[in-house]
MARKOLMI-667651 format. One record per residue (C-alpha): chain; residue in three letters; x, z, y; residue number from 1. Coordinates in steps of 0.1 Angstrom, whole numbers, plus 5000, padded with zeros to 4 digits. Each point is the difference from the previous one (the first is absolute). Layout:
N
NODE  cadena  residuo     u     w     v  num
NODE       A      ala     X     Z     Y  NUM
...
This chain:
142
NODE  cadena  residuo     u     w     v  num
NODE       A      met  5246  4871  5232    1
NODE       A      lys  4982  4977  4976    2
NODE       A      lys  4963  5001  4997    3
NODE       A      ser  4990  5010  4965    4
NODE       A      glu  4981  4976  4978    5
NODE       A      pro  4963  5006  5000    6
NODE       A      val  4990  5023  4972    7
NODE       A      glu  4971  4990  4977    8
NODE       A      ser  4971  5023  5002    9
NODE       A      ala  4994  5023  4971   10
NODE       A      ser  4967  4982  4993   11
NODE       A      ala  5018  4967  4998   12
NODE       A      leu  5026  5015  4977   13
NODE       A      ile  4972  5014  4977   14
NODE       A      asp  4983  4966  5001   15
NODE       A      gly  5033  4985  4988   16
NODE       A      arg  5004  5025  4972   17
NODE       A      ile  4965  4992  4987   18
NODE       A      arg  5008  4963  5001   19
NODE       A      glu  5035  5003  4984   20
NODE       A      leu  4986  5021  4971   21
NODE       A      gly  4975  4971  4992   22
NODE       A      asp  4985  5018  4970   23
NODE       A      trp  4975  5028  4992   24
NODE       A      arg  5023  5025  5019   25
NODE       A      gly  4996  4981  5032   26
NODE       A      gln  4963  4997  4995   27
NODE       A      met  4997  5038  4993   28
NODE       A      leu  5022  5009  5030   29
NODE       A      ala  4978  4978  5022   30
NODE       A      lys  4969  5017  4986   31
NODE       A      met  5014  5035  5006   32
NODE       A      arg  5010  4990  5035   33
NODE       A      ala  4964  4988  5007   34
NODE       A      leu  4985  5032  4986   35
NODE       A      ile  5024  5021  5022   36
NODE       A      his  4989  4981  5031   37
NODE       A      glu  4963  5003  4990   38
NODE       A      ala  5004  5037  4996   39
NODE       A      asp  5018  5005  5033   40
NODE       A      pro  4999  4971  5026   41
NODE       A      glu  5026  5019  5021   42
NODE       A      ile  5026  4999  4973   43
NODE       A      val  5035  4988  5011   44
NODE       A      glu  5021  4978  4977   45
NODE       A      glu  5037  5007  4999   46
NODE       A      trp  5030  4986  4980   47
NODE       A      lys  5026  5025  4991   48
NODE       A      trp  5027  5009  4975   49
NODE       A      met  5013  4965  4994   50
NODE       A      gly  4967  4984  4993   51
NODE       A      thr  4972  5024  4993   52
NODE       A      pro  4966  4995  5015   53
NODE       A      ile  4988  5033  5016   54
NODE       A      trp  4965  5008  5014   55
NODE       A      ser  4999  5028  5026   56
NODE       A      his  4976  5018  5022   57
NODE       A      ala  5014  5031  5017   58
NODE       A      gly  5027  4999  4974   59
NODE       A      ile  5005  4981  4967   60
NODE       A      ile  4969  4997  4978   61
NODE       A      cys  5015  4979  4972   62
NODE       A      thr  5025  4974  4989   63
NODE       A      gly  4993  4969  4980   64
NODE       A      glu  5028  4993  4976   65
NODE       A      thr  5002  4973  4974   66
NODE       A      tyr  5019  5001  4968   67
NODE       A      lys  5002  4977  4970   68
NODE       A      ser  4970  5015  4982   69
NODE       A      val  4982  5021  5027   70
NODE       A      val  4988  5002  5035   71
NODE       A      lys  5006  5036  5012   72
NODE       A      met  4982  5016  5029   73
NODE       A      thr  5019  5032  5009   74
NODE       A      phe  4981  5024  5023   75
NODE       A      ala  5025  5020  5022   76
NODE       A      lys  4979  5032  4999   77
NODE       A      gly  4982  4993  4967   78
NODE       A      ala  5005  5034  4985   79
NODE       A      ala  4979  5015  5029   80
NODE       A      leu  4971  4976  4994   81
NODE       A      lys  4970  5006  4979   82
NODE       A      asp  4997  4972  4974   83
NODE       A      pro  4966  5006  4984   84
NODE       A      ser  5000  4965  4984   85
NODE       A      gly  5034  5005  4984   86
NODE       A      leu  5016  4969  5017   87
NODE       A      phe  5035  5016  5000   88
NODE       A      asn  5017  4992  4968   89
NODE       A      ser  5037  5001  5009   90
NODE       A      ser  5025  5024  5017   91
NODE       A      leu  4977  5028  4990   92
NODE       A      asp  5028  5026  4998   93
NODE       A      gly  5012  4997  5035   94
NODE       A      asn  4992  5026  5027   95
NODE       A      val  4991  4975  5027   96
NODE       A      arg  4993  4964  4989   97
NODE       A      arg  4976  4985  4975   98
NODE       A      ala  4997  4964  4989   99
NODE       A      ile  4976  4976  4985  100
NODE       A      asp  5015  4975  4975  101
NODE       A      ile  4979  4969  4996  102
NODE       A      his  5009  4977  4970  103
NODE       A      glu  4989  4964  4995  104
NODE       A      gly  4964  4997  4992  105
NODE       A      glu  4991  5035  5011  106
NODE       A      asn  4972  5006  5025  107
NODE       A      ile  5000  5029  5025  108
NODE       A      asp  4970  5019  5013  109
NODE       A      glu  4999  4985  5034  110
NODE       A      ala  4976  5026  5015  111
NODE       A      ala  5022  5029  4987  112
NODE       A      leu  5032  4983  5014  113
NODE       A      lys  4984  4996  5034  114
NODE       A      asp  4989  5037  4999  115
NODE       A      leu  5036  5010  4991  116
NODE       A      ile  5014  4980  5029  117
NODE       A      arg  4975  5015  5025  118
NODE       A      thr  5009  5035  4987  119
NODE       A      ala  5037  4992  5004  120
NODE       A      val  4994  4989  5036  121
NODE       A      ala  4980  5031  5007  122
NODE       A      leu  5029  5022  4986  123
NODE       A      asn  5025  4982  5023  124
NODE       A      leu  4978  5004  5030  125
NODE       A      met  4995  5037  4993  126
NODE       A      gly  5038  5004  4999  127
NODE       A      lys  5003  4983  5034  128
NODE       A      ser  4976  5024  5016  129
NODE       A      lys  5016  5032  4989  130
NODE       A      pro  5008  5024  5029  131
NODE       A      lys  5036  5002  5011  132
NODE       A      ser  5022  5027  4985  133
NODE       A      arg  5003  5033  5017  134
NODE       A      arg  5036  4993  5008  135
NODE       A      ala  4991  4969  5020  136
NODE       A      ser  4971  5017  5018  137
NODE       A      ser  5020  5031  5009  138
NODE       A      lys  5026  4977  5017  139
NODE       A      arg  4973  4985  5022  140
NODE       A      ala  4985  5034  5008  141
NODE       A      gly  5034  5014  5011  142
């Protein structure tokens, strides 16, 4: 059996994406990444779906996608999050996700974004601490 080639870490792959973009999108993705880490130092970086940066803590918090004219932060459970600052401006009709589209030259409310990230983490952590279903507990009791 051959040993597999070492796999680059997700963080290294995200670094590479930022470098390869080489324009405002790379700068914005780097800025969003820094804000995510400031909001939650325990965030985990992942690389999924053929090249999408993912930030997780007890489940996916958000993705960082780059398109020709937009950097998109999609929050996995965005529809369940309070957004008093109105950051969400995309995917507003969905039942689960919400996104923030950032165009060249736009600024984002950094404090509001950090609050949104912390709220998303708290939601994920609440979901992880839910009691087991009755079915699972009745099997143990029997």
